[in-house]
C-alpha positions in Angstrom: -31.4 11.2 11.2 -29.3 10.5 7.8 -32.2 10.8 5.8 -32.8 13.5 2.9 -29.6 15.3 3.9 -26.6 16.3 1.9 -23.4 14.3 3.0 -19.7 14.7 2.4 -17.8 11.2 2.4 -14.1 12.4 2.8 -12.1 9.3 1.9 -13.3 6.0 0.4 -11.6 2.7 0.6 -13.7 -0.1 2.3 -15.5 2.1 5.0 -16.2 5.3 2.7 -17.6 3.1 0.2 -20.2 0.8 2.1 -20.9 4.4 3.8 -22.1 5.8 0.7 -24.0 2.7 -0.6 -26.3 2.5 2.8 -26.7 6.7 2.4 -27.8 5.9 -0.8 -31.0 3.9 0.2 -32.4 7.2 2.2 -32.6 10.1 -0.6 -29.2 11.4 0.3 -27.1 13.7 -2.1 -23.9 12.1 -1.2 -20.2 13.2 -2.2 -17.7 10.8 -2.2 -13.8 12.1 -2.5 -10.5 10.5 -2.4 -7.0 11.7 -3.7 -6.1 7.8 -5.2 -7.4 5.8 -8.0 -10.3 3.4 -7.3 -11.6 0.3 -7.8 -13.3 0.9 -11.5 -16.8 -1.2 -10.3 -16.8 0.5 -7.0 -16.9 3.6 -8.5 -19.6 2.5 -11.5 -21.5 0.9 -8.4 -21.8 4.1 -6.5 -22.4 6.6 -9.7 -25.2 4.0 -10.9 -26.5 4.9 -7.1 -26.6 8.2 -7.6 -23.4 9.2 -5.8 -21.1 11.7 -6.8 -17.9 10.7 -6.9 -14.6 13.0 -7.2 -10.8 11.6 -7.7 -9.2 14.4 -7.2 -6.5 15.9 -4.9 -8.2 19.5 -4.8 -10.8 17.9 -2.4 -10.9 21.5 -0.1 -12.6 22.8 -3.2 -15.4 20.3 -3.1 -17.0 21.1 0.3 -19.2 24.3 1.0 -21.7 25.4 3.9 -24.4 23.2 2.4 -23.2 20.0 3.6 -25.1 18.7 6.6 -22.5 15.8 7.5 -18.7 15.0 6.8 -18.0 11.6 7.4 -14.2 11.2 7.8 -12.2 8.4 6.9 -10.5 7.4 10.5 -6.9 7.5 8.5 -7.6 11.1 8.0 -6.3 13.4 10.8 -8.2 15.9 12.5 -5.7 18.8 11.0 -6.5 17.7 7.3 -7.1 21.1 5.9 -10.6 19.8 4.4 -11.3 18.7 7.3 -10.4 21.9 9.2 -12.5 23.9 6.7 -15.7 21.5 7.4 -15.2 22.7 10.9 -15.0 26.4 10.3 -18.1 25.8 8.4 -19.9 24.1 11.5 -20.2 20.8 9.8 -20.7 17.9 11.6 -17.7 15.5 11.5 -18.3 11.8 12.4 -17.2 8.5 10.9 -18.7 5.4 9.0 -19.5 3.5 12.7 -21.1 6.5 14.2 -23.5 7.0 11.0 -24.0 3.2 10.9 -24.6 2.6 14.3 -28.2 4.7 13.9 -29.3 2.0 11.7 -29.0 -0.6 14.5 -31.9 -2.2 16.4 -31.9 -0.5 19.4 -32.2 -3.9 21.4 -28.9 -4.9 19.8 -26.3 -6.0 22.3 -23.0 -4.0 21.5 -19.4 -5.6 22.9 -16.7 -3.0 21.6 -13.2 -4.1 22.1 -10.0 -1.7 22.0 -6.5 -1.2 23.0 -2.9 -1.0 21.8 -2.3 -4.6 21.4 -4.4 -7.7 21.3 -7.9 -6.3 19.7 -8.0 -8.5 16.9 -7.3 -12.0 18.9 -9.8 -10.4 21.5 -12.5 -9.7 19.4 -12.1 -12.9 17.2 -12.3 -14.9 20.6 -15.3 -13.8 21.4 -17.2 -13.9 18.1 -16.3 -16.9 17.4 -17.8 -18.2 21.3 -20.6 -16.4 21.3 -21.4 -17.8 18.0 -21.2 -21.3 19.0 -24.1 -20.7 21.7 -26.0 -17.9 20.0 -27.7 -17.9 16.1 -27.6 -13.5 15.5 -23.8 -13.0 16.2 -22.4 -10.2 13.8 -18.6 -8.9 13.7 -18.0 -5.6 12.8 -15.6 -2.3 13.0 -11.7 -2.4 12.5 -11.9 -6.5 11.7 -14.2 -8.2 9.4 -16.6 -6.0 7.7 -17.6 -1.9 8.0 -20.4 -1.7 10.1 -22.4 -0.1 7.3 -22.0 -3.2 5.3 -24.2 -5.4 7.8 -26.3 -3.2 9.7 -29.3 -3.8 7.8 -28.7 -7.7 8.2 -28.5 -7.5 11.6 -32.3 -8.0 13.3 -33.6 -7.8 16.3 -32.1 -8.9 19.9 -28.7 -10.0 18.1 -25.1 -9.3 19.5 -22.4 -7.1 17.5 -19.0 -7.5 18.4 -16.6 -4.8 17.3 -12.9 -4.3 17.6 -12.6 0.0 17.7 -9.1 1.9 17.1 -8.2 4.8 18.2 -8.7 6.5 14.6 -12.4 5.3 14.5 -12.7 6.8 18.3 -12.0 10.4 17.4 -14.9 11.5 15.4 -17.7 9.2 17.8 -20.3 10.8 19.8 -23.7 8.9 20.2 -22.2 5.6 19.7 -22.6 3.5 22.9 -21.5 -0.1 23.8 -23.3 -2.2 26.3 -19.7 -4.0 27.0 -16.4 -2.0 26.3 -12.9 -3.6 27.1 -9.5 -2.2 27.0 -7.3 -4.3 26.7 -4.0 -2.0 27.6 -2.6 1.2 26.6 1.3 1.6 25.8 2.9 4.4 23.8 1.1 4.4 20.1 0.3 6.0 17.3 1.7 9.6 18.4 2.3 11.1 14.7 -1.7 10.7 14.3 -2.5 12.1 17.8 0.3 14.5 19.0 0.8 13.4 22.1 0.3 10.0 24.4 -2.4 12.0 26.6 -4.5 12.7 23.2 -4.3 8.9 22.1 -5.5 7.7 25.4 -8.1 10.2 25.5 -9.1 8.8 22.3 -9.1 5.7 23.8 -11.3 6.5 26.9 -14.3 7.4 24.5 -15.0 3.6 24.2 -16.7 4.2 27.1 -18.7 6.8 26.0 -22.1 7.0 27.4 -22.1 4.7 29.8 -24.0 4.2 33.0 -23.6 2.0 35.8 -26.0 -0.7 34.1 -23.1 -1.1 31.0 -19.8 -3.2 32.0 -15.8 -2.0 31.7 -13.6 -4.8 31.3 -10.2 -3.7 32.5 -6.4 -4.8 32.5 -5.9 -4.2 36.1 -2.2 -5.1 35.5 -1.6 -2.0 33.5 -1.5 1.3 35.5 -2.7 3.7 32.5 -5.8 2.1 32.0 -6.5 2.1 35.7 -5.8 5.6 35.8 -7.7 6.5 32.7 -10.9 4.2 33.8 -10.6 6.1 37.5 -13.9 8.4 37.1 -16.0 6.4 34.4 -19.2 5.5 35.5 -19.4 1.8 34.0 -19.3 -1.2 36.4 -16.2 -2.6 36.3 -14.5 -6.1 36.1 -11.1 -6.8 36.2 -8.6 -9.3 34.3 -4.9 -9.7 36.2 -2.1 -12.3 35.9 -1.1 -11.5 39.8 -4.3 -10.7 41.4 -7.0 -12.7 42.5 -10.3 -10.3 40.7 -12.6 -11.4 38.4 -10.6 -12.9 36.0 -7.1 -14.4 37.1 -4.3 -17.1 36.5 -3.3 -19.3 39.2 -1.2 -22.8 39.4 -1.1 -22.8 35.1 -4.9 -22.2 34.2 -7.5 -19.4 34.1 -10.0 -18.8 36.7 -13.5 -16.8 36.7 -15.1 -15.8 39.7 -12.7 -18.5 41.3 -13.5 -21.3 39.3 -11.2 -23.1 37.1 -12.0 -22.3 33.4 -9.3 -24.3 31.8 -5.8 -24.9 31.8 -2.9 -23.4 29.8 -2.8 -27.0 28.4 -6.1 -26.6 27.5 -5.4 -23.8 25.1 -3.5 -24.1 21.4 -2.7 -20.4 21.8 0.2 -20.1 24.0 2.1 -16.5 25.3 1.1 -14.6 28.3 -0.5 -11.8 26.0 -2.8 -14.7 24.6 -4.1 -15.1 28.5 -4.6 -11.9 29.2 -6.4 -11.6 26.0 -8.4 -15.1 26.9 -9.0 -13.4 30.1 -10.6 -10.6 29.0 -12.9 -12.7 26.2 -14.0 -14.9 29.3 -15.5 -12.2 31.2 -17.2 -11.2 28.1 -18.8 -13.7 27.2 -19.7 -14.8 30.5 -22.0 -11.8 30.4 -23.9 -14.0 28.1 -23.7 -17.7 30.1 -21.4 -19.0 28.1 -21.0 -22.6 29.3 -16.8 -23.6 30.1 -17.2 -26.5 28.0 -17.8 -24.3 25.0 -15.0 -21.9 25.8 -12.3 -24.9 26.5 -13.5 -26.6 22.8 -13.0 -23.4 21.1 -9.9 -22.9 22.6 -8.3 -26.4 22.1 -8.4 -25.6 18.5 -7.7 -21.8 17.7 -4.6 -21.0 16.6 -4.4 -17.4 16.4 -5.8 -14.7 13.8 -3.8 -14.1 10.7 -0.8 -12.1 10.5 -0.4 -12.2 14.5 2.4 -14.5 15.1 1.0 -16.7 12.5 2.9 -19.7 11.8 3.8 -19.8 8.1 6.0 -22.9 6.6 9.0 -24.7 8.3 11.9 -25.0 5.3 14.9 -26.7 6.1 14.5 -26.8 9.6 13.9 -22.7 10.1 10.4 -22.0 11.1 8.5 -18.9 9.5 6.5 -16.7 11.6 4.6 -14.1 10.2 3.8 -11.2 12.6 3.1 -8.5 10.4 0.3 -6.9 12.7 3.1 -5.9 14.9 3.1 -1.9 14.0 4.7 -1.0 17.2 7.6 -1.7 20.2 5.3 -3.3 22.1 3.7 -5.9 19.6 7.0 -6.8 18.9 8.2 -7.3 22.2 5.4 -9.5 22.8 6.1 -11.6 19.4 10.0 -11.9 20.5 9.0 -12.8 24.1 7.1 -16.0 22.3 10.6 -17.5 21.1 13.4 -19.0 23.2 15.6 -20.2 19.9 17.6 -18.3 17.6 15.9 -15.7 15.9 16.0 -13.7 12.7 14.3 -10.6 12.7 12.7 -8.5 10.0 11.7 -5.3 10.9 11.1 -1.7 9.2 8.3 0.5 7.1 6.7 3.4 7.9 8.8 6.3 10.2 6.5 7.7 12.7 9.6 9.3 14.6 9.7 6.6 16.9 12.7 5.2 18.7 13.3 1.5 18.8 15.5 1.8 22.4 13.1 -0.1 24.7 13.3 -3.7 22.1 16.9 -3.6 23.2 16.2 -5.7 26.9 14.1 -8.2 24.2 16.7 -9.4 21.9 19.1 -11.6 23.3 17.6 -14.7 21.5 18.1 -12.6 18.2 20.9 -13.5 16.4 20.3 -10.9 13.5 18.1 -8.2 12.3 16.9 -7.7 8.8 15.5 -4.3 7.9 14.0 -2.5 5.2 12.0 0.6 4.2 12.1 3.8 5.7 13.0 3.2 9.2 16.3 0.7 7.7 19.1 3.1 9.2 17.9 4.1 12.5 17.3 0.3 12.9 20.3 -0.7 11.9 22.0 1.8 14.4 19.5 0.7 17.0 21.2 -2.8 16.5 24.6 -1.4 16.1 24.1 -0.2 19.3 23.1 -3.8 21.0 25.5 -5.2 19.3 23.0 -7.3 17.1 24.5 -8.1 13.4 22.2 -6.3 11.1 21.4 -6.6 7.2 20.1 -3.6 5.7 17.8 -4.3 2.9 15.8 -2.0 0.1 12.1 -4.2 0.4 10.5 -6.9 2.2 11.5 -9.4 -1.5 15.1 -8.4 -0.6 14.9 -9.2 3.5 13.5 -12.5 3.4 16.1 -13.5 0.5 18.9 -12.5 3.1 17.0 -14.1 6.1 16.7 -17.6 4.1 20.5 -17.3 3.3 21.8 -16.8 6.8 19.2 -18.9 8.6 20.0 -22.1 10.0 18.1 -25.3 11.2 16.4 -24.4 14.6 15.9 -21.0 14.2 13.2 -19.0 13.6 12.4 -16.5 11.0 10.0 -13.7 12.2 8.5 -10.9 10.5 7.7 -8.4 13.0 8.1 -4.9 11.6 7.4 -2.7 14.7 6.4 -0.2 12.4 3.3 0.8 10.3 3.2 -0.6 6.4 2.2 2.3 4.8 6.0 3.5 3.3 5.4 0.4 0.7 2.5 -0.9 1.8 -1.9 -0.2 1.8 -2.0 -2.1 4.8 -0.2 -4.7 7.0 -2.5 -7.6 5.9 -0.7 -6.4 2.2 2.5 -7.0 3.7 1.9 -10.1 5.5 0.2 -11.8 2.4 3.6 -11.0 0.4 5.7 -12.2 3.0 3.6 -15.5 3.3 4.0 -15.9 -0.6 8.0 -15.0 -0.7 8.2 -18.0 2.2 6.1 -20.5 -0.3 8.5 -19.6 -2.9 11.3 -20.1 -1.3 10.6 -23.9 -1.5 
């Protein structure tokens, strides 16, 4: 399918770079382009492989009707002029995962995880627990490695665990999972999709090409999830905090098929949002006959994923937590519910024209907000309207210093931005790493 073709890769980054390397092995004519300067070693490597690399902002002139495919970076919106021109020319537009999927062994079992929040934690849990029972388990997608990077290493009868974002689901057509998890739905990425309805429609694609032999694992407590999946043909299993379904919570424990799997006291991670992620994980790994003891053993030590309510350090009696992965209000709500002590909240980032009003019910323990970035004035207005002290700074470095200055023993300093990082950082990971380094520097 992807041999002896002419392929336009729009956007380099990690996934475009790996896609070009994979496709270069199959006698394809490849052009990859990006508007930003790229790693010189990557550019040289691709050039040596026969890939044409064009770093330019005038990308629209590079595409014509001789191309068979455009492989689009997930972060590029559908209304980009280059994408629109490709559509007009009748070029098939897909993403890196859709392409790499066709190189997988046909008997690979694929678990796909999506949702507005909790994807990375749940994906990590499933992967790590399955690894404790099976040898051929791989991690890819929006976490770990681009599928193009690992696809040639995946053996027959393997299990592939993939975090898949709404951005990645936009350009998928033949890709199919055996098990799909939809953890939750909240208003997010409206700036990218235009409407919440389109966002939900993209999430629904995680069930593309399912039959009744495939499994959908769903959050029964989320009305939007139930409504969206009402007509899918997958076999459905549900997890719930309140109802006794396939996985549920009762008496401070998590049950599967009416059997106690583990108690909250067995779990290192705390917080109801994490218990929901764990229920979803249990429903997935039980399809592979994983014993309760394996689940319990791992969860007794797992402290959480990096950049998601991640403990950093305690300085002068003040605990510092990195929640850089919180790029929307709902994720920050979850973080705020985790702490009962006085909290200094560091917020700010890219302005997506989303108000912060629905955080109002979650700031009772917030003694101060320290904000920075594009959204700083909007956050200041929110804080003033809710009688929360607020300090306005220009960047994260200044924000951390201010938080340190005003914090007292017994407080928590929480970086939970409720905003994307792209006004001052390339990724939320870069933002989180800087925060951790700044905190270490406070010593």
